[in-house]
Structures are given as C-alpha cells and as structure tokens.
TIMI-2910 file (N, C-alpha, C, CB; in pm, 1 decimal, decimal comma, always signed):
<rs>
+----------+----------+----------+----------+----------+----------+----------+----------+----------+----------+----------+----------+------+
!      n_x !      n_y !      n_z !     ca_x !     ca_y !     ca_z !      c_x !      c_y !      c_z !     cb_x !     cb_y !     cb_z ! resn !
+----------+----------+----------+----------+----------+----------+----------+----------+----------+----------+----------+----------+------+
!  -2983,8 !  +2954,5 !  +8275,8 !  -2876,7 !  +2886,3 !  +8207,4 !  -2892,8 !  +2824,7 !  +8085,2 !  -2831,2 !  +2798,1 !  +8279,4 !  Met !
!  -2993,3 !  +2796,6 !  +8028,8 !  -3007,6 !  +2705,1 !  +7997,5 !  -2999,3 !  +2788,7 !  +7819,1 !  -3130,6 !  +2624,3 !  +8078,6 !  Gly !
!  -3080,0 !  +2848,9 !  +7895,1 !  -3077,0 !  +3002,0 !  +7802,0 !  -2916,3 !  +3055,9 !  +7721,9 !  -3119,9 !  +3145,7 !  +7935,0 !  Arg !
!  -2854,6 !  +3076,5 !  +7779,7 !  -2746,8 !  +3117,0 !  +7777,8 !  -2587,2 !  +3014,8 !  +7694,0 !  -2750,9 !  +3144,5 !  +7923,9 !  Gly !
!  -2657,1 !  +2927,5 !  +7732,4 !  -2593,2 !  +2812,7 !  +7707,5 !  -2583,1 !  +2779,1 !  +7533,8 !  -2673,6 !  +2702,5 !  +7792,9 !  Arg !
!  -2751,0 !  +2763,2 !  +7553,5 !  -2774,4 !  +2784,2 !  +7342,1 !  -2671,5 !  +2880,2 !  +7332,1 !  -2960,4 !  +2872,1 !  +7253,1 !  Arg !
!  -2770,9 !  +3008,9 !  +7358,1 !  -2640,4 !  +3059,9 !  +7293,6 !  -2528,1 !  +3121,2 !  +7233,0 !  -2631,9 !  +3051,9 !  +7276,6 !  Arg !
!  -2460,0 !  +3023,0 !  +7348,6 !  -2250,6 !  +3022,2 !  +7379,2 !  -2271,7 !  +2933,8 !  +7258,1 !  -2136,6 !  +2925,5 !  +7570,1 !  Gln !
!  -2407,1 !  +2793,2 !  +7252,7 !  -2305,5 !  +2715,9 !  +7146,8 !  -2372,0 !  +2780,6 !  +6970,1 !  -2331,3 !  +2491,2 !  +7173,8 !  Ile !
!  -2432,2 !  +2842,6 !  +6976,5 !  -2460,6 !  +2819,9 !  +6885,0 !  -2416,2 !  +2999,5 !  +6829,7 !  -2603,7 !  +2742,8 !  +6886,9 !  Leu !
!  -2317,7 !  +3043,8 !  +6927,1 !  -2197,1 !  +3180,8 !  +6856,7 !  -2041,4 !  +3101,6 !  +6857,5 !  -2181,0 !  +3366,0 !  +6996,3 !  Ile !
!  -2070,7 !  +3001,0 !  +6904,5 !  -1892,5 !  +2929,6 !  +6876,4 !  -1958,5 !  +2871,5 !  +6778,0 !  -1787,0 !  +2807,5 !  +7001,4 !  Ala !
!  -2080,3 !  +2762,0 !  +6703,7 !  -2113,0 !  +2694,5 !  +6620,0 !  -2094,6 !  +2812,8 !  +6502,8 !  -2245,4 !  +2623,5 !  +6651,0 !  Leu !
!  -2145,9 !  +2954,3 !  +6503,9 !  -2121,7 !  +2999,1 !  +6419,2 !  -2017,9 !  +3097,3 !  +6389,9 !  -2204,8 !  +3018,6 !  +6400,1 !  Gly !
!  -1856,2 !  +3099,6 !  +6495,8 !  -1741,0 !  +3117,8 !  +6458,4 !  -1620,9 !  +2980,6 !  +6385,2 !  -1702,8 !  +3179,3 !  +6581,7 !  Leu !
!  -1699,4 !  +2892,9 !  +6425,3 !  -1645,8 !  +2785,6 !  +6370,3 !  -1653,6 !  +2751,5 !  +6255,6 !  -1671,8 !  +2704,8 !  +6416,8 !  Val !
!  -1800,5 !  +2805,3 !  +6227,7 !  -1867,3 !  +2754,8 !  +6074,9 !  -1804,6 !  +2921,3 !  +6001,6 !  -2109,0 !  +2720,5 !  +6074,2 !  Met !
!  -1746,8 !  +3029,2 !  +6018,2 !  -1677,6 !  +3151,4 !  +5968,6 !  -1550,0 !  +3094,0 !  +5930,9 !  -1663,8 !  +3273,5 !  +6074,7 !  Leu !
!  -1476,0 !  +3054,9 !  +6078,5 !  -1362,3 !  +2963,0 !  +5993,0 !  -1320,1 !  +2905,0 !  +5900,5 !  -1341,3 !  +2901,9 !  +6010,3 !  Met !
!  -1402,8 !  +2826,6 !  +5966,8 !  -1467,0 !  +2641,3 !  +5815,1 !  -1540,4 !  +2726,6 !  +5670,7 !  -1695,1 !  +2479,1 !  +5918,2 !  Gly !
!  -1505,7 !  +2902,5 !  +5648,4 !  -1553,2 !  +2876,9 !  +5529,7 !  -1412,6 !  +2986,7 !  +5514,9 !  -1734,4 !  +2904,5 !  +5479,7 !  Ile !
!  -1357,0 !  +3038,9 !  +5538,1 !  -1220,5 !  +3144,9 !  +5523,4 !  -1081,5 !  +3086,6 !  +5528,8 !  -1216,5 !  +3252,9 !  +5644,3 !  Ala !
!  -1153,1 !  +2955,9 !  +5558,3 !  -1022,2 !  +2800,3 !  +5515,5 !  -1096,8 !  +2720,0 !  +5397,7 !   -994,3 !  +2647,0 !  +5683,9 !  Val !
!  -1189,2 !  +2742,9 !  +5372,0 !  -1283,1 !  +2643,2 !  +5278,9 !  -1157,5 !  +2783,1 !  +5123,0 !  -1570,8 !  +2664,3 !  +5313,8 !  Tyr !
!  -1241,3 !  +2915,8 !  +5140,8 !  -1192,3 !  +3047,1 !  +5036,5 !   -988,7 !  +3029,3 !  +5043,6 !  -1269,3 !  +3257,2 !  +5134,3 !  Leu !
!   -917,0 !  +2977,7 !  +5122,7 !   -810,6 !  +3068,8 !  +5172,0 !   -779,3 !  +2882,2 !  +5018,8 !   -739,4 !  +3117,6 !  +5415,1 !  Arg !
!   -740,7 !  +2794,8 !  +5098,8 !   -731,3 !  +2679,5 !  +4995,8 !   -766,8 !  +2699,5 !  +4855,6 !   -813,2 !  +2574,1 !  +5035,9 !  Leu !
!   -917,5 !  +2702,4 !  +4823,6 !   -973,6 !  +2761,2 !  +4730,5 !   -945,5 !  +2851,8 !  +4633,2 !  -1036,6 !  +2792,7 !  +4769,5 !  Trp !
!   -783,7 !  +2935,5 !  +4716,7 !   -755,7 !  +3004,7 !  +4572,0 !   -590,1 !  +2912,2 !  +4561,8 !   -747,2 !  +3232,0 !  +4577,2 !  Thr !
!   -562,8 !  +2896,6 !  +4632,9 !   -399,0 !  +2774,7 !  +4674,5 !   -475,2 !  +2680,3 !  +4533,1 !   -388,2 !  +2640,0 !  +4918,9 !  Ile !
!   -586,9 !  +2625,9 !  +4536,5 !   -615,1 !  +2543,0 !  +4433,7 !   -556,4 !  +2579,7 !  +4322,4 !   -738,6 !  +2529,5 !  +4413,1 !  Asp !
!   -633,7 !  +2696,7 !  +4262,9 !   -717,5 !  +2794,8 !  +4198,3 !   -585,5 !  +2793,2 !  +4116,4 !   -789,1 !  +2941,1 !  +4280,5 !  Tyr !
!   -461,9 !  +2901,6 !  +4199,7 !   -314,3 !  +2903,4 !  +4132,7 !   -277,0 !  +2809,1 !  +4087,9 !   -213,4 !  +2931,5 !  +4200,3 !  Arg !
!   -274,7 !  +2700,7 !  +4164,7 !   -266,0 !  +2538,5 !  +4055,2 !   -206,4 !  +2549,6 !  +3989,5 !   -362,4 !  +2474,9 !  +3971,7 !  Ile !
!   -383,9 !  +2498,8 !  +3963,4 !   -492,5 !  +2464,9 !  +3855,3 !   -491,5 !  +2565,5 !  +3730,2 !   -642,7 !  +2471,2 !  +3925,0 !  Ser !
!   -411,3 !  +2684,8 !  +3790,3 !   -391,7 !  +2742,9 !  +3691,4 !   -321,7 !  +2760,9 !  +3588,5 !   -394,0 !  +2794,8 !  +3712,6 !  Ser !
!   -128,3 !  +2698,0 !  +3663,5 !    -65,7 !  +2733,8 !  +3605,8 !    -74,2 !  +2502,0 !  +3569,3 !    +60,0 !  +2863,2 !  +3675,6 !  Ser !
!   -102,9 !  +2422,2 !  +3631,6 !   -139,0 !  +2355,6 !  +3599,5 !   -205,5 !  +2363,6 !  +3432,3 !   -190,1 !  +2336,3 !  +3699,2 !  Glu !
!   -267,0 !  +2382,2 !  +3450,8 !   -344,4 !  +2395,7 !  +3319,0 !   -280,5 !  +2434,5 !  +3165,1 !   -440,6 !  +2500,9 !  +3349,9 !  Thr !
!   -173,8 !  +2558,6 !  +3225,0 !    -56,1 !  +2637,8 !  +3114,7 !    +19,6 !  +2430,3 !  +3069,8 !   +123,9 !  +2812,7 !  +3253,6 !  Glu !
!    +31,9 !  +2374,7 !  +3206,2 !   +176,1 !  +2307,6 !  +3169,5 !    +64,5 !  +2154,0 !  +3102,1 !   +324,9 !  +2272,1 !  +3357,6 !  Leu !
!    -47,7 !  +2153,1 !  +3153,0 !   -165,1 !  +2061,5 !  +3075,4 !   -121,4 !  +2110,7 !  +2924,2 !   -358,2 !  +2106,1 !  +3123,4 !  Leu !
!   -187,8 !  +2196,9 !  +2905,8 !   -168,1 !  +2251,7 !  +2745,9 !    -32,6 !  +2269,9 !  +2681,0 !   -226,3 !  +2391,8 !  +2731,3 !  Arg !
!    +80,4 !  +2279,4 !  +2760,2 !   +211,3 !  +2251,4 !  +2673,2 !   +280,5 !  +2096,7 !  +2610,8 !   +316,4 !  +2306,6 !  +2764,3 !  Lys !
!   +193,7 !  +1994,8 !  +2735,8 !   +175,7 !  +1872,9 !  +2716,8 !   +139,6 !  +1888,8 !  +2640,4 !   +128,9 !  +1799,2 !  +2774,6 !  Gln !
!    -20,8 !  +1925,8 !  +2573,7 !    -76,6 !  +1844,9 !  +2452,8 !    -44,6 !  +1866,9 !  +2359,3 !   -185,1 !  +1840,0 !  +2426,8 !  Phe !
!    +49,1 !  +1981,9 !  +2355,5 !    +74,3 !  +2055,4 !  +2235,0 !   +154,5 !  +2023,3 !  +2189,6 !    +87,2 !  +2164,2 !  +2230,1 !  Asp !
!   +278,5 !  +1941,4 !  +2274,3 !   +391,4 !  +1852,9 !  +2289,9 !   +366,6 !  +1718,5 !  +2178,0 !   +399,0 !  +1803,8 !  +2460,5 !  Leu !
!   +277,5 !  +1692,8 !  +2290,9 !   +228,4 !  +1524,0 !  +2221,4 !   +162,5 !  +1519,0 !  +2041,5 !    +61,1 !  +1455,6 !  +2342,5 !  Ala !
!    +36,3 !  +1670,7 !  +2043,2 !     +1,9 !  +1710,2 !  +1957,8 !    +61,4 !  +1692,9 !  +1839,0 !    -13,8 !  +1795,4 !  +1983,7 !  Asn !
!   +228,7 !  +1764,1 !  +1826,7 !   +352,4 !  +1744,3 !  +1730,2 !   +396,8 !  +1648,8 !  +1711,7 !   +450,2 !  +1796,3 !  +1749,2 !  Arg !
!   +390,3 !  +1631,5 !  +1836,4 !   +484,8 !  +1427,9 !  +1805,2 !   +324,7 !  +1378,4 !  +1743,1 !   +560,4 !  +1275,6 !  +2038,4 !  Glu !
!   +236,6 !  +1385,7 !  +1808,9 !   +192,1 !  +1250,9 !  +1705,8 !   +133,6 !  +1328,6 !  +1539,6 !    +21,1 !  +1140,1 !  +1803,2 !  Ala !
!   +123,9 !  +1383,6 !  +1531,9 !   +187,2 !  +1499,9 !  +1351,6 !   +271,4 !  +1440,9 !  +1308,5 !   +268,9 !  +1670,5 !  +1351,4 !  Met !
!   +384,4 !  +1453,5 !  +1360,7 !   +510,0 !  +1411,6 !  +1308,5 !   +518,4 !  +1272,1 !  +1250,5 !   +605,1 !  +1423,3 !  +1410,3 !  Asp !
!   +519,5 !  +1246,8 !  +1359,3 !   +426,0 !  +1042,4 !  +1290,6 !   +357,1 !  +1015,8 !  +1209,0 !   +323,8 !   +957,4 !  +1363,2 !  Glu !
!   +175,8 !  +1076,4 !  +1251,7 !   +119,6 !  +1053,2 !  +1126,1 !   +203,2 !  +1090,1 !   +970,7 !     -5,5 !  +1132,2 !  +1139,6 !  Ser !
!   +263,1 !  +1205,6 !   +948,3 !   +363,1 !  +1227,5 !   +851,9 !   +477,1 !  +1155,9 !   +831,7 !   +401,2 !  +1331,0 !   +864,4 !  Ala !
!   +552,1 !  +1056,0 !   +930,6 !   +610,6 !  +1025,3 !   +885,6 !   +590,4 !   +812,0 !   +823,9 !   +699,7 !  +1096,9 !   +969,7 !  Glu !
!   +466,6 !   +821,8 !   +900,0 !   +361,1 !   +620,3 !   +835,4 !   +241,7 !   +674,5 !   +653,1 !   +131,3 !   +543,6 !  +1070,7 !  Trp !
!   +285,7 !   +819,2 !   +745,9 !   +221,2 !   +822,9 !   +524,2 !   +357,1 !   +861,2 !   +429,2 !    +63,6 !  +1015,5 !   +466,8 !  Arg !
!   +400,2 !   +911,2 !   +457,6 !   +541,8 !   +888,3 !   +342,5 !   +580,7 !   +727,9 !   +381,1 !   +713,9 !  +1020,0 !   +383,5 !  Gln !
!   +604,3 !   +650,6 !   +447,1 !   +631,1 !   +501,5 !   +445,8 !   +519,2 !   +471,5 !   +300,0 !   +580,4 !   +409,5 !   +625,7 !  Arg !
!   +371,5 !   +501,6 !   +361,3 !   +258,1 !   +495,9 !   +259,4 !   +257,9 !   +551,1 !   +202,9 !   +159,3 !   +500,1 !   +268,6 !  Phe !
!   +275,5 !   +599,2 !   +128,0 !   +327,6 !   +681,5 !    -21,5 !   +388,7 !   +624,7 !    -56,4 !   +390,5 !   +801,6 !    -40,9 !  Asp !
!   +547,7 !   +615,2 !    +25,0 !   +634,9 !   +461,3 !   -100,7 !   +607,2 !   +374,8 !   -107,0 !   +757,2 !   +397,2 !    -99,9 !  Ala !
!   +557,1 !   +284,9 !     -9,6 !   +470,9 !   +182,2 !    -32,2 !   +319,4 !   +138,9 !   -144,3 !   +442,4 !   +183,7 !    +84,4 !  Glu !
!   +332,6 !   +255,3 !   -145,3 !   +223,8 !   +230,5 !   -255,8 !   +222,7 !   +255,6 !   -369,5 !   +130,0 !   +274,4 !   -241,0 !  Val !
!   +409,4 !   +370,0 !   -421,6 !   +529,6 !   +350,1 !   -550,2 !   +481,0 !   +249,0 !   -565,1 !   +698,1 !   +346,7 !   -538,8 !  Glu !
!   +574,0 !   +197,7 !   -475,7 !   +672,6 !    +32,3 !   -505,7 !   +480,9 !    -19,7 !   -588,3 !   +761,8 !   -114,6 !   -263,4 !  Lys !
!   +457,9 !    -65,4 !   -455,9 !   +354,3 !    -98,4 !   -559,8 !   +270,3 !    -54,7 !   -673,0 !   +292,6 !   -123,1 !   -515,1 !  Thr !
!   +252,3 !    +80,3 !   -730,8 !   +217,8 !    +62,8 !   -868,7 !   +332,3 !    +63,2 !   -931,4 !   +129,7 !   +157,3 !   -924,9 !  Ser !
!   +427,0 !    +47,6 !   -904,4 !   +557,3 !    +45,7 !   -994,6 !   +542,4 !    -90,1 !  -1016,8 !   +710,7 !    +93,4 !   -930,6 !  Thr !
!   +499,8 !   -185,4 !   -926,3 !   +573,4 !   -327,2 !   -948,7 !   +428,6 !   -352,6 !  -1098,5 !   +572,9 !   -477,2 !   -749,9 !  Cys !
!   +356,8 !   -340,2 !  -1028,1 !   +236,8 !   -326,7 !  -1099,2 !   +242,4 !   -319,5 !  -1190,6 !   +169,9 !   -256,8 !  -1084,7 !  Tyr !
!   +330,4 !   -213,3 !  -1244,6 !   +306,9 !   -141,0 !  -1409,9 !   +394,0 !   -280,3 !  -1475,6 !   +408,2 !    +68,3 !  -1450,7 !  Lys !
!   +478,8 !   -266,1 !  -1372,2 !   +571,4 !   -405,7 !  -1446,1 !   +545,8 !   -584,0 !  -1497,8 !   +672,5 !   -427,5 !  -1343,1 !  Asp !
!   +475,5 !   -561,8 !  -1351,1 !   +391,9 !   -659,2 !  -1420,9 !   +258,0 !   -773,7 !  -1561,5 !   +383,6 !   -638,5 !  -1364,4 !  Leu !
!   +233,6 !   -539,6 !  -1518,8 !   +134,4 !   -542,5 !  -1690,1 !   +181,4 !   -609,6 !  -1769,4 !   +118,3 !   -415,1 !  -1784,0 !  Ser !
!   +319,4 !   -521,8 !  -1834,0 !   +376,8 !   -465,6 !  -1910,5 !   +440,3 !   -642,9 !  -1874,4 !   +442,4 !   -297,4 !  -1893,4 !  Glu !
!   +503,9 !   -728,1 !  -1849,9 !   +472,5 !   -858,1 !  -1836,4 !   +461,1 !   -925,2 !  -1911,1 !   +398,9 !   -881,1 !  -1791,9 !  Ile !
!   +331,8 !   -941,4 !  -1854,9 !   +192,2 !  -1026,9 !  -1873,4 !   +147,9 !  -1002,0 !  -2026,7 !    +57,6 !   -969,1 !  -1758,7 !  Lys !
!   +139,2 !   -860,3 !  -2126,1 !   +105,9 !   -814,1 !  -2204,3 !   +207,8 !   -844,6 !  -2343,4 !    +83,4 !   -697,8 !  -2152,1 !  Glu !
!   +351,6 !   -830,9 !  -2227,8 !   +508,9 !   -940,1 !  -2325,6 !   +457,9 !  -1098,3 !  -2353,9 !   +697,9 !   -971,5 !  -2188,3 !  Ser !
!   +413,2 !  -1127,4 !  -2259,1 !   +387,0 !  -1301,6 !  -2284,7 !   +273,4 !  -1320,9 !  -2375,2 !   +344,5 !  -1393,1 !  -2137,8 !  Leu !
!   +181,9 !  -1229,6 !  -2341,4 !    +27,8 !  -1245,5 !  -2389,0 !    +63,5 !  -1213,0 !  -2551,6 !   -103,1 !  -1116,2 !  -2302,2 !  Arg !
!   +171,3 !  -1119,4 !  -2629,5 !   +196,5 !  -1117,1 !  -2743,2 !   +304,2 !  -1169,4 !  -2783,2 !   +187,8 !  -1022,0 !  -2776,9 !  His !
!   +399,4 !  -1276,6 !  -2687,4 !   +439,0 !  -1361,1 !  -2724,8 !   +421,0 !  -1497,3 !  -2762,8 !   +482,0 !  -1348,3 !  -2685,2 !  Lys !
!   +281,4 !  -1547,2 !  -2716,5 !   +201,6 !  -1649,6 !  -2711,9 !   +147,0 !  -1595,9 !  -2822,2 !   +121,4 !  -1683,9 !  -2592,1 !  Ala !
!    +68,0 !  -1516,3 !  -2810,7 !     -5,1 !  -1509,5 !  -3030,0 !   +160,7 !  -1489,4 !  -3117,8 !   -158,6 !  -1267,0 !  -3092,0 !  Gly !
!   +278,9 !  -1434,5 !  -3094,6 !   +371,9 !  -1493,6 !  -3173,6 !   +391,0 !  -1579,5 !  -3194,7 !   +446,5 !  -1483,3 !  -3167,1 !  Asp !
!   +371,6 !  -1728,1 !  -3087,6 !   +421,1 !  -1869,3 !  -3069,5 !   +290,8 !  -1898,8 !  -3104,2 !   +487,9 !  -1929,9 !  -2924,8 !  Ser !
!   +167,2 !  -1839,4 !  -3156,3 !    +83,8 !  -1934,5 !  -3264,1 !    +28,2 !  -1921,3 !  -3362,0 !     +3,8 !  -1983,0 !  -3235,2 !  Val !
!    +97,2 !  -1787,7 !  -3371,1 !    +88,8 !  -1798,2 !  -3557,9 !   +255,0 !  -1825,0 !  -3606,0 !    +20,5 !  -1606,6 !  -3649,5 !  Gly !
!   +370,8 !  -1874,4 !  -3542,7 !   +517,7 !  -1861,8 !  -3543,2 !   +470,5 !  -2042,7 !  -3594,8 !   +630,9 !  -1801,2 !  -3364,3 !  Leu !
!   +346,6 !  -2069,6 !  -3449,7 !   +350,5 !  -2225,7 !  -3495,7 !   +276,2 !  -2300,4 !  -3621,3 !   +298,6 !  -2296,8 !  -3384,6 !  Lys !
!   +142,8 !  -2187,6 !  -3652,6 !   +107,0 !  -2148,7 !  -3820,0 !   +196,3 !  -2130,1 !  -3915,5 !    +41,9 !  -2029,6 !  -3839,3 !  Lys !
!   +248,8 !  -2041,5 !  -3892,5 !   +340,6 !  -2043,9 !  -3987,0 !   +438,4 !  -2205,5 !  -4002,5 !   +428,5 !  -1912,4 !  -3947,3 !  Lys !
!   +505,4 !  -2277,4 !  -3943,2 !   +570,7 !  -2340,2 !  -3933,0 !   +548,6 !  -2487,1 !  -3998,0 !   +587,2 !  -2319,9 !  -3828,0 !  Leu !
!   +352,6 !  -2430,2 !  -3937,4 !   +366,2 !  -2522,5 !  -4068,3 !   +231,4 !  -2598,8 !  -4200,0 !   +434,2 !  -2647,2 !  -3992,8 !  Glu !
!   +305,9 !  -2386,8 !  -4221,9 !   +256,8 !  -2436,1 !  -4394,8 !   +417,3 !  -2414,4 !  -4454,2 !   +103,3 !  -2297,3 !  -4500,8 !  Ile !
!   +498,2 !  -2404,7 !  -4327,0 !   +627,3 !  -2342,7 !  -4440,3 !   +630,1 !  -2545,9 !  -4451,5 !   +837,2 !  -2204,3 !  -4344,8 !  Leu !
!   +600,0 !  -2682,2 !  -4349,4 !   +663,9 !  -2739,9 !  -4343,2 !   +565,5 !  -2894,8 !  -4398,3 !   +729,3 !  -2706,0 !  -4219,1 !  Gln !
!   +471,3 !  -2778,7 !  -4495,7 !   +417,8 !  -2868,2 !  -4550,7 !   +450,4 !  -2820,6 !  -4715,3 !   +268,6 !  -2883,0 !  -4495,1 !  Lys !
!   +505,3 !  -2682,0 !  -4751,5 !   +562,2 !  -2647,1 !  -4863,4 !   +661,4 !  -2741,6 !  -4897,7 !   +609,5 !  -2522,9 !  -4856,9 !  Glu !
!   +716,9 !  -2763,1 !  -4733,8 !   +833,3 !  -2825,8 !  -4777,8 !   +819,4 !  -2989,4 !  -4873,4 !   +914,0 !  -2841,4 !  -4635,1 !  Asn !
!   +704,8 !  -3082,0 !  -4706,3 !   +710,5 !  -3135,4 !  -4837,7 !   +672,4 !  -3219,2 !  -4945,5 !   +765,0 !  -3153,2 !  -4839,4 !  Met !
!   +544,0 !  -3049,2 !  -4990,2 !   +499,0 !  -3059,3 !  -5149,8 !   +673,6 !  -3030,1 !  -5216,7 !   +347,9 !  -2900,8 !  -5206,8 !  Asp !
!   +787,3 !  -2944,7 !  -5191,2 !   +897,4 !  -2936,6 !  -5256,4 !   +994,3 !  -3002,6 !  -5283,6 !   +933,9 !  -2876,9 !  -5231,7 !  Leu !
!   +976,7 !  -3175,1 !  -5160,6 !  +1053,3 !  -3278,6 !  -5239,5 !   +990,9 !  -3351,0 !  -5290,7 !  +1132,9 !  -3349,8 !  -5186,7 !  Leu !
!   +838,3 !  -3377,6 !  -5246,3 !   +755,6 !  -3482,1 !  -5371,3 !   +807,7 !  -3428,2 !  -5517,7 !   +552,1 !  -3462,0 !  -5369,0 !  Glu !
!   +774,9 !  -3319,3 !  -5482,1 !   +829,4 !  -3212,6 !  -5666,3 !   +944,0 !  -3325,0 !  -5662,2 !   +916,4 !  -2966,8 !  -5666,2 !  Arg !
!  +1059,9 !  -3228,9 !  -5564,5 !  +1169,8 !  -3303,3 !  -5627,3 !  +1210,4 !  -3418,7 !  -5618,3 !  +1256,4 !  -3262,6 !  -5611,7 !  Val !
!  +1149,7 !  -3525,8 !  -5608,9 !  +1176,4 !  -3648,2 !  -5582,5 !  +1123,8 !  -3668,0 !  -5753,1 !  +1095,3 !  -3725,4 !  -5434,7 !  Glu !
!   +936,4 !  -3666,7 !  -5773,2 !   +924,0 !  -3671,5 !  -5916,7 !  +1065,2 !  -3638,8 !  -6043,3 !   +809,9 !  -3564,7 !  -5931,3 !  Ser !
!  +1078,2 !  -3462,7 !  -5970,4 !  +1118,0 !  -3414,8 !  -6019,2 !  +1273,0 !  -3532,5 !  -6117,0 !  +1117,6 !  -3302,5 !  -5923,5 !  Leu !
!  +1296,6 !  -3530,8 !  -6019,6 !  +1451,0 !  -3658,6 !  -6024,4 !  +1376,2 !  -3773,6 !  -6075,6 !  +1544,3 !  -3717,3 !  -5840,2 !  Lys !
!  +1279,2 !  -3884,2 !  -6055,0 !  +1232,2 !  -3965,5 !  -6161,7 !  +1242,9 !  -3944,1 !  -6315,1 !  +1113,7 !  -3974,6 !  -6138,5 !  Gln !
!  +1168,4 !  -3830,7 !  -6335,2 !  +1100,5 !  -3782,1 !  -6430,4 !  +1269,9 !  -3717,4 !  -6511,5 !   +957,4 !  -3663,6 !  -6367,0 !  Glu !
!  +1334,8 !  -3673,6 !  -6472,4 !  +1532,0 !  -3645,4 !  -6487,4 !  +1603,9 !  -3802,4 !  -6532,2 !  +1626,3 !  -3589,7 !  -6279,5 !  Leu !
!  +1565,7 !  -3895,6 !  -6450,0 !  +1638,6 !  -4012,0 !  -6421,9 !  +1513,1 !  -4101,1 !  -6594,6 !  +1616,2 !  -4082,6 !  -6189,7 !  Glu !
!  +1424,7 !  -4065,8 !  -6672,9 !  +1368,9 !  -4107,5 !  -6719,2 !  +1438,2 !  -4017,9 !  -6895,8 !  +1232,6 !  -4103,5 !  -6637,7 !  Ser !
!  +1437,9 !  -3938,9 !  -6848,7 !  +1470,7 !  -3864,5 !  -6985,1 !  +1628,0 !  -3894,7 !  -6983,7 !  +1427,7 !  -3680,6 !  -6989,3 !  Glu !
!  +1727,2 !  -3914,4 !  -6912,1 !  +1865,4 !  -3894,4 !  -6868,9 !  +1864,9 !  -4096,9 !  -6978,4 !  +1906,1 !  -3861,7 !  -6622,1 !  Lys !
!  +1704,8 !  -4217,0 !  -6921,0 !  +1716,5 !  -4336,7 !  -7001,5 !  +1667,0 !  -4336,9 !  -7161,4 !  +1638,4 !  -4438,8 !  -6926,3 !  Leu !
!  +1612,0 !  -4263,5 !  -7114,7 !  +1543,4 !  -4206,4 !  -7249,8 !  +1692,1 !  -4131,9 !  -7362,2 !  +1402,9 !  -4052,3 !  -7186,5 !  Lys !
!  +1723,4 !  -4117,0 !  -7341,9 !  +1927,8 !  -4062,5 !  -7417,4 !  +1983,8 !  -4167,5 !  -7434,6 !  +2065,2 !  -3970,8 !  -7308,1 !  Cys !
!  +2017,0 !  -4211,2 !  -7297,6 !  +2104,6 !  -4360,3 !  -7322,8 !  +2069,0 !  -4400,5 !  -7429,5 !  +2086,8 !  -4483,0 !  -7228,1 !  Ser !
!  +1921,5 !  -4440,3 !  -7423,7 !  +1863,7 !  -4538,7 !  -7535,4 !  +1841,2 !  -4463,1 !  -7691,3 !  +1704,6 !  -4597,6 !  -7476,2 !  Met !
!  +1826,1 !  -4346,9 !  -7707,4 !  +1892,4 !  -4333,2 !  -7844,7 !  +2054,8 !  -4284,2 !  -7899,2 !  +1807,4 !  -4243,1 !  -7899,4 !  Arg !
!  +2081,8 !  -4324,7 !  -7762,0 !  +2229,8 !  -4341,4 !  -7808,8 !  +2304,0 !  -4430,5 !  -7848,8 !  +2294,1 !  -4317,0 !  -7744,1 !  Gln !
!  +2215,3 !  -4538,8 !  -7807,9 !  +2296,4 !  -4706,2 !  -7860,3 !  +2186,1 !  -4760,2 !  -7972,9 !  +2308,7 !  -4858,9 !  -7695,9 !  Ile !
+----------+----------+----------+----------+----------+----------+----------+----------+----------+----------+----------+----------+------+
</rs>
C-alpha cells in the first residue's frame, strides 16, 4: 500500500505540475499581448514627449539667440559710445591746448595793444608839443 500511495502522490504531483505549467504559459501569452500593446503605447508616448522636448528646446534656443542678438547690439553700441568718448576726450585735450595757446596769444596781443596805445599817446604828445 505504501507503494501505491506513493505512486498516486507522484501522479497527482505530476498533474499539478502540468496544470501549473499550462496556467503559467496562458498567463505568459496574455502578458505578452498586453506587453506588446503597452510597448506600442510607450513608444508613442516617448515620441510625443520627444517632440515636445524638441519644441521646447527650439523655443529656448530662439530665446537664447534673441538675447545674444540684443547683447551684441548693446555691446556694439557701448563700444561706439566708448570710442566716441575717447575721441571727445582727445578733442577736449586738444581744445584745452588750443585754448591755452589762444589765451597766451591774446595776452601778447593785449600787451602789444597797450604798448601801441602808449606809443600813440606819446606821438600825440609830440605832435601837440610841436604845435605849441
């Protein structure tokens, strides 16, 4: 009896194993069908997310390019202003020197005018003395 009982347990165990394998294979095929449809859905979602990321990247690139353009324009304007100020400063130094030269000439001319006035007065005096 021990042997017959053992055989029944082995047969029952074999049947349970076959049924387990059958159930596993059935679940695996169901999961595979779901997985393949999920794969397609995931691929579509990834493509959509990728397109959105590319669009956002392009938008940020446009913003960056606009800012670079503004910055380069401002930098160019700033350089022009600096150059203009340097030129004006150079002109200012030149103008100061010219002004000093002109003031010196003016002083010399005023002194000359004074000396000429004195000569004129002396000549007038001589003329008036001759007439007397």
